[in-house]
C-alpha positions, 0 to 999 in steps of 0.5 A, spaced: 918 461 227 916 467 225 912 466 218 916 472 214 912 470 208 905 471 211 907 477 215 909 480 209 903 479 205 899 482 211 903 488 211 902 489 203 895 488 204 895 494 210 899 498 206 894 498 200 888 500 205 892 505 208 894 508 201 887 508 199 884 511 205 889 517 204 887 518 196 880 518 199 881 523 204 885 528 199 880 527 194 874 528 198 877 533 204 876 541 203 882 544 200 884 552 200 880 557 197 877 556 190 877 562 185 872 566 184 869 572 180 865 578 183 861 583 179 864 590 181 856 593 182 855 587 187 860 591 192 858 598 190 852 600 186 854 607 183 847 608 180 844 608 187 848 615 188 849 617 180 856 615 179 860 611 174 866 606 175 872 608 173 877 603 175 878 598 180 885 597 184 889 591 181 888 587 188 881 588 187 879 592 194 878 599 191 873 602 186 873 609 184 869 613 179 865 619 178 858 622 181 855 627 176 850 631 180 851 637 175 857 641 172 857 645 179 856 639 184 860 633 181 866 629 184 870 623 184 869 617 189 873 612 192 870 606 195 873 601 199 871 595 203 868 596 210 869 604 209 865 610 207 865 612 201 870 617 200 868 624 196 874 627 191 872 634 190 875 640 187 877 645 192 879 650 187 875 656 183 875 651 177 869 646 177 866 640 173 867 633 173 873 630 175 877 626 170 878 620 174 884 616 171 886 610 175 888 608 182 894 605 185 895 597 186 893 598 193 888 603 193 891 609 197 892 614 191 887 616 186 890 619 180 886 624 175 887 630 170 885 637 169 885 639 176 890 644 180 889 640 187 892 636 192 888 633 198 891 628 203 886 624 207 889 619 212 894 615 209 892 616 202 893 621 196 888 624 192 892 628 186 889 631 180 891 638 177 889 643 172 895 641 167 899 638 172 901 634 178 903 635 185 908 630 188 910 632 195 916 628 194 918 632 189 917 639 191 915 641 184 909 642 180 910 637 174 906 639 168 902 632 165 900 632 158 896 626 159 895 621 164 894 614 160 893 609 167 896 607 174 900 601 176 903 600 182 903 607 186 905 611 179 902 614 173 905 613 166 903 617 160 907 623 157 909 630 159 910 637 156 917 638 155 922 644 152 920 650 149 916 647 144 912 643 149 913 637 145 910 630 148 914 625 152 914 619 155 913 620 163 913 615 169 911 619 175 914 625 172 920 622 169 921 624 162 923 617 158 926 621 152 924 619 144 927 615 139 933 617 135 930 623 130 923 623 134 919 628 138 914 625 141 913 619 145 908 616 151 909 611 156 903 605 156 906 602 163 910 604 169 916 600 166 917 606 161 915 602 155 910 605 150 911 608 143 915 614 140 915 617 133 921 615 128 925 620 124 921 626 125 915 622 122 908 625 124 905 618 123 909 612 124 910 610 131 914 604 133 914 600 140 920 603 144 923 601 151 927 608 154 931 603 159 935 601 153 937 609 152 939 611 145 941 604 142 938 601 137 935 596 142 930 601 144 926 601 138 923 594 139 921 594 131 915 591 128 912 585 125 914 583 118 910 587 113 908 592 119 908 600 119 906 602 126 907 598 133 906 599 141 909 596 147 903 595 153 907 592 158 914 589 160 915 584 166 920 579 168 924 582 162 919 580 157 915 586 153 908 585 150 904 589 145 901 590 139 904 591 132 901 592 124 903 586 120 902 583 113 896 579 117 893 585 120 894 588 128 897 582 132 899 581 139 907 580 140 911 578 145 919 580 146 922 575 151 929 579 152 933 585 150 935 584 142 930 578 141 925 578 136 918 580 136 914 574 136 907 574 133 902 570 139 896 569 134 889 571 135 883 567 138 879 562 133 874 566 129 878 573 130 882 577 126 886 582 130 889 581 137 893 586 142 897 584 148 896 589 154 899 586 160 904 581 163 903 578 170 909 579 174 913 573 173 913 573 166 908 567 165 901 569 163 899 575 158 893 578 157 889 581 152 884 582 147 882 579 140 877 583 137 872 584 142 874 578 147 879 578 152 885 572 152 890 569 156 896 566 153 902 561 156 907 559 152 904 551 153 897 553 151 897 559 146 892 563 146 885 562 150 879 565 151 879 568 158 872 566 159 872 559 157 879 558 162 875 560 168 869 556 166 874 550 165 878 552 172 871 552 176 871 559 177 865 560 182 860 565 179 862 565 172 856 561 170 853 568 171 858 572 165 856 571 157 863 574 155 869 577 158 872 584 153 878 587 157 883 586 162 885 591 166 890 589 171 893 583 173 896 582 180 899 576 184 903 570 183 902 562 182 902 561 189 897 565 192 893 566 185 892 572 181 887 577 181 884 580 175 880 586 173 877 588 167 870 589 163 865 583 161 857 582 159 855 584 166 860 590 167 866 590 171 869 584 174 874 582 179 877 575 179 880 572 185 885 566 186 886 564 179 891 558 178 892 559 186 896 552 188 891 548 192 893 547 200 890 541 203 886 543 209 888 542 217 883 537 217 886 533 211 893 533 214 891 531 221 887 525 219 893 523 214 898 524 220 894 520 224 893 514 220 900 514 219 902 514 226 897 508 226 900 504 221 907 505 225 904 502 231 901 496 227 908 495 223 912 494 230 906 489 233 907 485 226 914 485 228 913 483 235 909 476 234 911 469 234 906 465 232 904 464 225 897 463 227 895 470 229 896 472 222 891 472 217 893 468 211 893 471 204 
């Protein structure tokens, strides 16, 4: 007869062996790319040609800055991996050091202030102007009062407005308005969020969201005990920023329209905090607590970014003693996040943070082979008729 008990015992033994083999292969085989941190000056050394780094693109592929060769021979520069350094020069009678303000996420557009020239080179735009910026798509000159920064392919800040030339929040030249009774506002993100004065006060500014129009929801308010607040970023319906409070300046989170402003705390031993960025999926918040960069999520709260990178085993992080700011965040939870900012060694780029691990082709091939082998063995066991062919338990 077919010794069912013995065959079951053998199958169990082989199954355990198979399971152990698969676990060993997964644990010891190489996975996808791990995260790493790069010192920007290891990519481009601006000191070698008298330059200073101003900004890094959100995807970490482009570096922009200025070269100071005296008042009449200074220019901006754009460095891209594998390409010659582009010189950004003022083509008007004006001279001086270009005031580079930022670069688009893909590195194709460089923004600056206080010149009156548009130069186009290849697929990229170099945009800088005397009290204004020229956009070919709009066909008009826009008088920009201030360019705060760049995200995506759009600058944000403020414009001159009306006969009084008051300051109005602007994204790409489109005015965002002010809170009711106010006259001055600024956008700190390409979503339009920022700050506006209230009730014609020259000293009280509230975080506000111009996408809510003139409704009361546009005034995002302040934390308890606070007077002034500012919104820095909005993604996935969530807004982050800073607000005065009874506990001092604190980072805040607003999870949706009409929802309360939440104090998300400070790092241990610190007294202030400010939330500056939120990832596109709305999961991660980045900012500063005193002079230390932080990362925040709803499960873990606020943590020291440097320590998180150490715990994640980010390659090269051992060479850094501190991270001070996070200037951009790019990417998603599948491919990982790219962060740029400043730290103890200068400007940094973190690539592949929190990327979902992917088994290598080698691992998948071995596992598939083992499973196929096991399938054949099961057939052999079922076809055997003599108990003497089985190993007893």
